[in-house]
FILOKOL-656562 format. One record per residue: residue in one letter; x negated, y negated, z of N, C-alpha, C in turn. Coordinates in steps of 0.05 Angstrom, whole numbers, padded with zeros to 5 digits, always signed. Each point is the difference from the previous one (the first is absolute). Layout:
BEGIN
aXYZXYZXYZ;...
end
This chain:
BEGIN
a-00017+00024+00000+00017-00024+00000-00017-00025+00000;r-00024+00001+00014-00017-00023+00000-00013-00005-00027;r-00006+00023-00015-00011-00003-00027+00020-00013-00018;l+00025+00009+00000+00021-00011-00017+00005-00029+00007;a-00001-00007+00024+00005-00027+00008-00022-00019-00010;s-00025+00011+00000-00022-00017-00009+00000-00003-00031;k+00011+00020-00014-00001-00001-00029+00024-00015-00012;d+00023+00002+00013+00025-00011-00011+00012-00020+00020;p-00004-00026-00005+00010-00020+00019+00030+00000+00002;e+00015+00006-00022+00029+00000+00002+00010+00022+00018;k-00013+00024-00003+00008+00023+00017-00008-00007+00029;q-00022-00014+00003-00008-00007+00027+00020-00018+00013;g+00011-00019-00015+00021-00018+00012+00025+00014+00006;s+00009+00018-00019+00025+00015+00006-00003+00019+00023;l-00024+00012+00003-00005+00018+00023+00001-00015+00026;s-00012-00024+00000+00001-00015+00025+00028-00009+00007;r+00015-00006-00021+00028-00008+00005+00017+00022+00011;t-00004+00025-00010+00015+00022+00010-00008+00008+00029;r-00024-00005+00007-00010+00007+00027+00004-00022+00020;a+00009-00023-00007+00003-00022+00019+00022+00006+00020;p-00005-00002+00026+00021+00006+00020+00023-00021-00001;a+00023+00010+00007+00023-00018+00000-00003-00019+00023;p+00010-00024-00003-00003-00021+00021+00016+00009+00025;w-00012-00004+00024+00012+00008+00025+00020-00020+00009;t+00023+00009+00007+00021-00017+00010+00009+00010+00027;p+00001-00016+00021+00008+00010+00026+00029+00009+00001;k+00005+00022+00013+00027+00011+00003+00011-00008+00027;p+00025-00008+00000+00012-00008+00026+00002+00024+00019;v-00007-00005+00024+00001+00021+00021+00028+00000+00013;t+00013+00022-00001+00026+00002+00012-00002+00014+00027;m+00011-00012+00020+00000+00012+00027+00026+00013+00006;a-00001+00024+00012+00024+00014+00007+00014-00014+00023;m+00024-00008-00004+00015-00014+00021+00012+00021+00019;p+00000-00005+00026+00011+00018+00019+00030+00003-00004;v+00010+00024+00002+00028+00006-00004+00014-00001+00027;a+00020-00017+00002+00015-00003+00026+00015+00026+00006;h-00001+00008+00025+00015+00024+00008+00030-00006+00003;v+00015+00015-00014+00029-00004+00001+00013+00027+00006;i+00024-00002+00012+00015+00024+00006+00014+00009-00026;p-00002+00025-00007+00013+00009-00025+00030-00006-00001;p+00011-00004-00024+00028-00006-00002+00018+00022+00011;s-00011+00025-00001+00016+00022+00011+00005-00003+00030;l-00019-00011+00014+00003-00005+00029+00016-00025+00005;r-00004-00020-00017+00016-00025+00004+00029+00006-00003;a+00007+00019-00017+00029+00007-00004+00012+00010+00026;f-00016+00011+00018+00011+00009+00026-00003-00020+00022;g-00009-00024-00007-00002-00022+00020-00025+00001+00016;i-00020+00016-00008-00026+00001+00015-00019-00019-00014;d-00010-00020+00014-00017-00020-00012-00024-00006+00018;e-00022-00008-00012-00023-00007+00015+00004-00027+00014;v-00009-00002+00024+00003-00025+00015-00019-00021-00010;q+00010-00023-00008-00016-00022-00008+00003-00022+00022;p-00019-00002+00018+00004-00018+00024+00005-00029-00008;q-00014-00009-00021+00002-00028-00007+00028-00008-00010;q+00014+00020-00011+00027-00005-00010+00020-00005+00022;k-00006+00009+00024+00018-00003+00022-00006-00025+00017;l-00022-00013-00006-00009-00022+00017-00001-00026-00015;d+00002-00022+00015-00003-00026-00011-00030-00004-00007;p-00007-00004-00026-00028-00003-00007-00013-00024+00011;n+00015-00020+00008-00012-00024+00013-00005+00005+00029;k+00010+00022+00011-00003+00005+00029-00017+00024+00006;y+00002+00021-00017-00014+00025+00005-00015+00009-00025;e-00024+00011+00004-00016+00012-00021-00010+00026+00010;v+00001+00021-00018-00011+00026+00006-00023+00004-00020;l-00025+00001+00011-00024+00000-00016-00012+00028-00001;g-00010+00008-00024-00013+00026-00003+00018+00022-00009;q-00012+00023-00006+00015+00023-00009+00003+00021+00022;d-00020+00002+00017+00001+00018+00022-00014-00012+00024;m+00007+00009+00025-00010-00013+00024+00004-00031-00003;q+00025-00007-00005+00007-00027-00009-00002-00020+00023;v+00000-00025-00008+00000-00023+00019+00025-00016-00005;l+00014-00005+00022+00024-00017+00000-00008-00028+00008;r+00005-00020-00018-00006-00028+00006+00026-00015+00004;i+00003-00011+00024+00025-00014+00007-00006-00030+00002;h+00015-00016-00014-00003-00029+00001+00019-00011+00021;l-00010-00017+00018+00015-00010+00022+00001-00030+00000;n+00023-00011+00007+00003-00029+00005-00001-00005+00030;r-00001-00025+00008-00003-00007+00028+00022+00013+00017;g-00009+00013+00021+00019+00013+00019+00008+00028-00007;e-00006+00009-00025+00007+00028-00007-00021+00019+00011;k+00010+00025+00005-00017+00019+00014+00003+00028-00013;a-00022+00014+00000-00001+00028-00010-00011+00018+00023;l+00012+00024+00002-00010+00019+00020-00013+00023-00015;a-00020+00013+00013-00014+00022-00011-00011+00018+00021;e-00006+00025-00007-00013+00017+00019-00029-00009+00005;p-00011+00005+00023-00028-00009+00005-00019+00011-00020;g-00018-00017-00010-00020+00008-00019+00008-00002-00029;a+00024-00010-00005+00010-00001-00028-00010-00025-00015;m-00010-00020+00015-00008-00025-00013-00026+00003-00016;v+00001-00009-00025-00024+00000-00017-00012-00028-00002;y+00016-00020-00004-00009-00028+00000+00024-00018+00005;m-00006-00025+00007+00022-00019+00004-00012-00028-00003;s+00018-00019-00006-00009-00028-00003-00005-00012+00028;e-00015-00023+00000-00008-00012+00025+00023-00012+00016;n+00023-00005-00013+00022-00011+00015+00020+00021+00009;v-00009+00024+00003+00016+00022+00012-00011+00006+00027;e+00018+00001+00020-00007+00006+00027+00008+00029+00006;a-00020+00016+00008+00005+00028+00007+00007+00003+00029;g+00018+00018+00006+00009+00005+00027+00008+00029+00005;c+00014+00005+00021+00008+00027+00007+00029-00001+00010;d+00015+00021-00007+00028+00002+00008+00004+00028+00013;s+00008+00000+00025+00005+00025+00014+00029+00005+00007;a+00018-00015-00012+00029+00003+00005+00009+00027-00011;k+00020+00012+00013+00012+00026-00009-00022+00021-00004;w-00018+00001+00020-00022+00019-00003+00008+00029+00002;w+00022+00006+00015+00008+00027+00004+00010+00013-00026;p+00018-00011-00015+00008+00012-00026-00023+00001-00020;r-00018-00019+00001-00023+00001-00018-00017+00025+00006;c-00006+00004+00025-00016+00023+00007+00013+00026-00006;m+00027+00002+00004+00014+00024-00006+00001+00006-00030;g-00002-00021-00016-00001+00003-00029-00028+00004-00010;c-00020+00006+00018-00028+00005-00007-00013-00025-00011;e+00007-00023+00010-00013-00025-00007-00014-00010+00025;p-00020-00018-00003-00012-00012+00024+00020-00017+00016;c-00005-00002+00025+00018-00015+00017-00001-00030-00007;c-00022-00010-00009-00004-00028-00006-00004-00003-00030;f+00013-00020-00012-00004-00007-00028-00016-00026-00002;a-00015-00003-00021-00013-00025-00006+00019-00019-00014;t-00002-00026+00007+00017-00020-00012-00017-00020-00015;f+00010-00011-00021-00014-00020-00016+00020-00022-00007;e-00004-00023+00013+00018-00022-00002-00013-00024-00014;a+00014-00011-00020-00011-00022-00015+00003-00026+00016;k-00022-00015+00002+00000-00026+00013+00001-00023-00020;g+00003+00007-00025+00003-00020-00021+00010+00014-00026;d+00008-00016-00019+00009+00011-00025-00024+00010-00017;g+00007+00019-00018-00021+00011-00017-00017+00021+00013;a+00009+00012+00022-00016+00020+00014+00005+00027-00013;y-00018+00019+00005+00003+00027-00010-00016+00019+00017;v+00008+00026-00001-00013+00021+00014+00001+00025-00017;g-00023+00015-00001-00002+00025-00015+00000+00023+00020;l+00018+00019-00005+00004+00023+00018-00002+00026-00016;t-00008+00022+00013-00001+00026-00013+00005+00022+00021;p+00011+00022-00007+00005+00022+00019-00027+00010+00011;n+00001+00011+00024-00025+00011+00012-00008+00027-00011;r+00019+00012-00015-00006+00026-00013+00000-00004-00031;p-00013+00018-00015+00002-00002-00029+00029+00000-00009;a+00009-00021-00012+00029-00002-00007+00005-00022-00019;k+00023+00002-00013+00011-00022-00016+00020-00015+00017;v+00007-00024-00009+00019-00017+00015+00028+00005-00012;l+00018+00007+00018+00028+00004-00008+00018-00019+00016;p+00012-00019-00014+00018-00019+00014+00028+00011+00004;l+00012-00005+00023+00028+00007+00005+00014-00026+00007;v+00017-00009-00019+00017-00023+00004+00024+00009+00016;l+00000-00004+00026+00020+00012+00017+00028-00012-00004;g+00003-00026+00001+00026-00012-00004+00021+00010+00019;g-00007+00005+00025+00019+00010+00019+00003+00030+00001;r-00014+00015-00017+00002+00029-00001-00021+00012+00020;r+00004+00026+00005-00019+00015+00017-00012+00022-00017;f-00026+00003+00002-00015+00021-00014-00014+00018+00020;l+00001+00026-00004-00014+00019+00016-00023+00011-00017;g-00021+00009+00014-00023+00010-00016-00021+00013+00018;k-00023+00004-00012-00022+00013+00013-00011-00018+00023;k-00009+00014+00021-00012-00014+00023-00025-00015-00010;g-00002-00026+00009-00024-00015-00007-00001-00012-00028;m+00023+00000-00014+00000-00009-00028-00002-00031-00001;y+00009-00014+00020+00000-00030+00000-00028-00010+00002;f-00006-00023-00015-00026-00013+00005+00003-00031+00000;a+00022-00011-00010+00003-00029+00000+00029-00008-00005;s+00007-00025+00006+00027-00009-00005+00001-00031+00002;t+00020-00011-00012+00007-00028+00002+00030-00003+00005;g+00008-00021+00013+00028-00003+00007+00007+00017+00024;h+00025+00005+00004+00010+00015+00023+00000+00030-00007;v-00020+00014+00011-00002+00029-00004-00007+00013+00027;d+00017+00019+00008-00004+00015+00025-00011+00028-00007;v-00021+00007+00015-00011+00027-00003+00010+00017+00023;d+00017+00019-00007+00013+00017+00021-00006+00029-00006;f+00013+00018+00015-00003+00028-00005+00026+00015+00002;n+00001+00024-00011+00024+00017+00000-00009+00028+00007;m+00016+00014+00017-00006+00027+00008+00018+00019-00015;d-00012+00020-00013+00015+00021-00014+00003+00024+00019;l+00024+00004+00010+00006+00021+00019+00010+00026-00013;n+00001+00000-00027+00007+00025-00014-00024+00017-00002;p+00000+00024+00011-00025+00017+00000-00008+00008-00028;v+00019+00002-00019-00007+00009-00027-00015-00022-00014;t+00011-00024-00002-00014-00022-00014-00024-00009+00016;c+00001+00001+00026-00023-00008+00017-00024+00017-00006;c+00004+00026-00001-00023+00019-00003-00007+00005-00029;c+00019-00002-00019-00005+00009-00027+00002-00023-00021;g+00007-00024+00009+00004-00022-00019-00025-00016-00005;g-00021+00005+00015-00026-00014-00005-00003-00027+00014;q+00021-00009+00014-00002-00027+00013-00003+00003+00030;g+00004+00023+00012-00002+00003+00028+00024-00011+00015;m-00002-00002+00026+00023-00010+00017+00002-00030-00001;i-00023-00014-00002+00001-00030+00000-00004-00010-00028;r+00018-00018-00008-00001-00013-00026+00001-00030+00004;q-00015-00014-00017-00001-00029+00003+00024-00013-00013;v+00010-00022+00011+00023-00014-00010-00008-00029-00004;l+00006-00011-00024-00005-00028-00006+00027-00013-00006;k+00006-00022+00014+00026-00013-00002-00003-00030+00002;g+00019-00014-00010+00000-00030+00000+00008-00011-00027;d-00006-00026-00004+00007-00012-00025-00025-00012-00014;g-00024+00008+00009-00025-00009-00012-00010+00020-00020;i-00027-00001-00005-00013+00018-00018-00021+00015+00016;a+00002+00027-00001-00020+00017+00013-00018+00012-00022;f-00025+00003+00007-00020+00011-00019-00011+00026+00013;i+00002+00021-00016-00010+00026+00010-00021+00011-00018;g-00016+00019+00009-00022+00011-00015+00007+00029-00009;a-00005+00006-00025+00005+00027-00011-00021+00005-00021;m-00004+00026-00007-00022+00008-00018+00011+00010-00026;g-00018-00001-00021+00007+00011-00026+00019-00018-00015;v+00015+00013-00018+00021-00014-00015+00025-00002+00017;l+00010-00024+00003+00024-00004+00016+00024-00003-00017;t+00021+00016+00005+00024-00001-00015+00024-00003+00019;h+00022-00010-00011+00024-00003+00016+00024+00007-00017;k+00022+00006+00015+00025+00007-00013+00023-00009+00017;v+00021-00010-00012+00024-00007+00014+00020+00023-00005;l+00006+00014+00022+00017+00023-00002+00029-00008+00000;a+00016+00012-00017+00029-00004+00000+00012+00017+00023;p+00024-00006+00008+00013+00015+00021+00001+00030-00007;g-00010+00017+00017+00000+00028-00004-00023+00010-00017;e-00016-00017-00012-00022+00008-00017-00023+00009+00018;k-00013+00022-00008-00021+00013+00016-00027-00002-00015;l-00021-00004+00015-00027-00001-00010-00018+00018+00018;i-00013+00020-00013-00017+00018+00015-00029-00010-00003;v-00013-00004+00023-00027-00012+00001-00018+00017+00017;d-00025+00001-00007-00020+00012+00017-00001-00014+00027;t-00003+00015+00021+00002-00011+00027-00021-00021+00005;n-00024+00002-00013-00021-00020+00004+00003-00024-00017;s+00018+00001-00020+00002-00022-00020+00022-00020+00008;v+00016+00005+00019+00021-00019+00009-00014-00023+00015;v+00006-00025-00009-00011-00023+00013+00021-00014+00018;a+00022-00008-00012+00021-00014+00014+00027+00004-00013;w+00021-00002+00015+00027+00003-00011+00019-00018+00016;e+00020-00009-00014+00020-00018+00012+00017+00016+00021;e+00010-00014+00020+00014+00013+00021+00025+00015-00010;t+00012-00010-00021+00024+00013-00011-00006+00027-00013;v-00025+00006-00005-00008+00026-00013+00000+00022+00021;e+00012+00022-00007+00000+00023+00019-00026+00016-00004;y-00014+00003+00022-00026+00014-00001+00003+00029+00008;g-00008+00019-00016+00002+00028+00006-00022+00017-00013;v+00002+00026+00002-00020+00018-00012+00015+00021-00017;k-00015+00011-00018+00011+00021-00017-00021+00022-00003;k+00009+00025+00003-00018+00023-00002-00009+00003-00029;n-00026+00003-00003-00011+00003-00027+00006+00028-00011;s+00006+00001-00026+00004+00026-00012-00027+00013-00006;g+00000+00025-00005-00025+00014-00006-00009+00019+00022;g+00013-00002+00023-00006+00019+00022-00028-00004+00012;l-00010+00022+00011-00026-00001+00014-00023-00006-00018;c+00002+00009-00025-00022-00005-00019-00003-00030-00005;m+00023-00014-00004-00001-00029-00004-00011-00014+00024;c+00008+00009+00024-00008-00013+00025-00030+00003+00004;c-00012+00024-00005-00028+00005+00006-00018-00008-00023;c+00009+00003-00025-00017-00005-00023+00007-00024-00017;g+00024-00010+00003+00009-00023-00016-00007-00027+00013;g-00008+00000+00025-00009-00024+00013+00021-00019+00009;e+00026+00008-00001+00022-00018+00007+00013+00008+00027;g-00008+00022+00012+00012+00008+00025+00028+00011-00003;f+00014+00003+00022+00027+00011+00000+00020-00022-00007;f-00005-00025+00008+00020-00021-00003-00011-00024-00015;s+00019-00014-00013-00005-00027-00012+00020-00019+00012;t-00006-00026-00002+00018-00020+00010+00023-00005-00020;q+00024-00002+00011+00023-00006-00017+00012-00027+00009;l+00002-00019-00019+00011-00026+00006+00026-00003-00016;t+00021-00007+00014+00027-00002-00012+00010-00028+00003;g+00009-00012-00023+00009-00027-00001+00027-00005+00013;p+00007-00026+00002-00011-00022-00014-00023-00014+00014;g-00017-00014-00015-00022-00015+00012-00025+00002-00017;e-00020-00016+00009-00025-00002-00014-00022+00017+00014;v-00016+00013-00016-00022+00017+00011-00026-00007-00015;y-00022+00003+00015-00027-00005-00011-00017+00025+00004;v-00015+00007-00022-00015+00024-00001-00029-00006-00008;q-00020+00014+00011-00027-00004-00008-00011+00026-00012;s-00019-00002-00018-00011+00024-00013-00022+00014+00016;y-00011-00015+00019-00022+00011+00017+00004-00010+00028;s-00006+00016+00020+00005-00008+00027-00026+00000+00016;h+00000-00015+00023-00024+00000+00017-00005+00027+00012;a+00021+00016+00005-00005+00027+00011-00015+00017-00020;k+00007-00001-00026-00015+00015-00020-00029-00011-00003;f-00003-00026+00002-00026-00011-00003-00018+00008+00023;k+00010+00000+00025-00016+00008+00023-00007+00030-00002;q+00019+00016-00009-00006+00029-00002-00021+00005-00021;y+00002-00014-00022-00021+00003-00021-00027-00009+00010;a-00001-00023+00015-00026-00009+00011-00012+00019+00019;v+00017+00012+00017-00010+00020+00020-00011+00025-00015;d+00015+00010-00020-00009+00023-00014-00025-00005-00016;w-00002-00024-00011-00025-00007-00015-00023-00002+00019;y+00003-00012+00024-00022-00003+00018-00009+00028+00010;l+00019+00017+00007-00008+00026+00010-00013+00017-00022;g+00008-00004-00025-00012+00014-00021-00029-00010-00006;a-00004-00026+00004-00027-00011-00005-00018+00004+00024;h+00011+00005+00024-00015+00003+00025+00008+00026+00013;p-00008+00023-00010+00009+00025+00012-00008+00005+00028;m-00022-00014+00010-00008+00004+00027+00021-00009+00020;t+00017-00020-00008+00020-00009+00018+00021+00021+00006;r+00003+00020-00018+00019+00021+00006-00010+00019+00022;q-00026-00001+00005-00012+00018+00019-00007-00015+00026;g+00012-00023+00004-00006-00015+00024-00028-00012+00001;g-00009-00010-00024-00027-00011-00002-00003-00026+00016;a-00024-00010+00000-00006-00023+00016+00015-00025-00010;a+00008+00000-00026+00014-00023-00011+00026-00005+00015;f+00013+00021+00010+00025-00003+00015-00005+00005+00030;g-00024-00003+00009-00005+00002+00029-00005+00029+00009;g-00003+00019-00020-00005+00027+00008-00028+00005+00009;a-00007+00024+00007-00026+00007+00010-00020-00001-00023;a-00025-00008+00006-00021+00001-00021-00009+00028-00004;p-00011+00007-00024-00010+00027-00006-00021+00008+00021;a-00002+00027+00004-00018+00011+00020-00029-00008-00006;a-00008+00000-00026-00027-00008-00007-00007-00028+00010;e+00020-00018-00001-00005-00027+00010-00002+00000+00030;m+00014+00017+00014-00001+00001+00029-00026+00011+00010;d-00012+00018-00016-00025+00013+00009-00025-00017-00004;r+00003-00021-00016-00024-00017-00005-00008-00015+00026;s-00026-00001+00005-00010-00014+00023-00020-00022-00008;
end
């Protein structure tokens, strides 16, 4: 090819033209946009929908920040006050005065809440405070409006307006032992807004009169007082109980009223954490020194 190029200038020019690279043009870079999680239409048809906290709240008053382990930011004007469980404060403006409230300590303690709540009162306009649950959780607002909600012990973490934290005793041995809530259940009542903590995807449903919803015992978060709380024996017999992971009973909620459900519970999270720790540290199963057990004999014999 070099010989031909040197002998024939026309061929040399055509050869160089055919071998010339095409001019480079930058290509636009397309970024994959995140797809918003939505409840499928098949579930929406049954009235089950994901909880969107910001849709229930005044955006000028309340903000829910983050996707998980969320922060609730409350905007306060002069004289307004927010209550929260101890340790929930993340930040606050300089014109907010923090205090303590120990009123109605007995029902708070019975509902597995601290006897004293922290208070945050605005001493001027434009104040704000950021709060978060003490456990890994999302923020779930309950606009009470004079209604009463029952739910898991310790679910409350903050409130504004008139909200009373009370308790309820379940004296039915079947629901008490098999319903997953125990004998003591927390009650939230008043005409303010209560904020509770729950894990995973949070969904809610408004049950019609007589309508039933079967829920895993660990997934129930809160239900309106008008909802009948009961249990239902799972089908499948002993095999389902031992190998299916659902036990003998599930929770049965019968309308009318509003119910809230979580996809993951603190009980499951704690059990997973314990199993993971014991699997990663087998010595703790044998009473090792990590849990205060006796040291190995070889260590005791060293002098």
